[in-house]
Every structure is written in C-alpha cells, then in structure tokens.
C-alpha positions in Angstrom: -17.9 15.3 5.5 -15.0 16.0 7.4 -14.7 13.0 9.5 -14.9 11.0 5.9 -12.2 13.0 4.6 -10.1 12.3 7.9 -10.3 8.4 7.5 -9.4 8.7 3.9 -6.6 10.6 4.7 -5.6 8.4 7.4 -6.2 5.3 5.4 -4.1 6.6 2.5 -0.9 7.4 5.1 -1.6 3.9 6.6 -1.2 2.3 3.2 1.8 4.5 2.1 3.5 3.6 5.5 3.0 0.2 4.6 4.5 0.1 1.3 7.1 1.8 2.7 7.9 -1.1 5.2 7.5 -3.8 2.3 9.8 -2.0 0.2 12.4 -1.7 3.0 11.7 -5.5 3.9 12.4 -6.3 0.3 15.4 -4.5 -0.1 16.8 -6.0 3.5 15.7 -9.5 2.1 17.6 -9.3 -0.9 20.8 -8.0 0.8 21.0 -11.1 2.8 20.3 -13.2 -0.3 16.6 -14.6 0.2 15.4 -17.4 -1.7 13.2 -16.4 -4.9 10.0 -17.9 -3.1 10.4 -15.5 -0.4 10.9 -12.7 -2.5 8.0 -13.5 -4.7 5.8 -13.9 -1.9 7.0 -10.3 -0.5 6.2 -8.6 -4.0 3.0 -10.1 -4.3 1.9 -8.5 -0.9 3.6 -5.4 -1.8 1.7 -5.3 -5.3 -1.9 -6.0 -3.3 -1.0 -2.9 -1.1 -0.3 -0.8 -4.2 -3.3 -2.2 -5.7 -5.4 -1.1 -2.6 -3.7 2.3 -2.9 -4.8 3.0 -6.3 -8.1 2.0 -6.1 -8.4 4.1 -3.1 -7.1 7.4 -4.8 -8.8 6.6 -8.2 -11.2 9.6 -9.2 -14.2 7.3 -8.9 -13.4 6.3 -5.5 -12.8 9.9 -4.6 -16.1 11.0 -5.9 -17.7 8.6 -3.7 -15.9 9.6 -0.9 -17.3 13.2 -1.6 -20.6 12.2 -1.8 
C-alpha cells in the first residue's frame, strides 16, 4: 500500500510540475507575441494535463488507490 501511495504522490507532483512549466511557457509566449494558434495548442495541452490531474485526485480515483 505504501508503494501505491508513493506512486500516486509522485504522479500528482509530476503533473503539478508539468502544469507549472506549461503555464510559464504560455506566459512567455504571450510576452513575445506568439500567434493565436501557438497559444491555442499550448492551452489545449495545459487543459489536458489539468484534466489528468483532476481525474487522478477525484474521490473515485482515490478510493481505487486505497483498495
């Protein structure tokens, strides 16, 4: 059970780091005047990463991790 908890925690931390990096990238791109398409692609990627994190930490997913 401890291994599962460690893997869960590592995955949450990985996704949070990824989100932080993607937000920083979006800010840099906006600063330099990137095209709408470039921003849209990055925003979609960020949204997918956020959704992955949300699914991982959802109550149903946590119950499955504990079982």
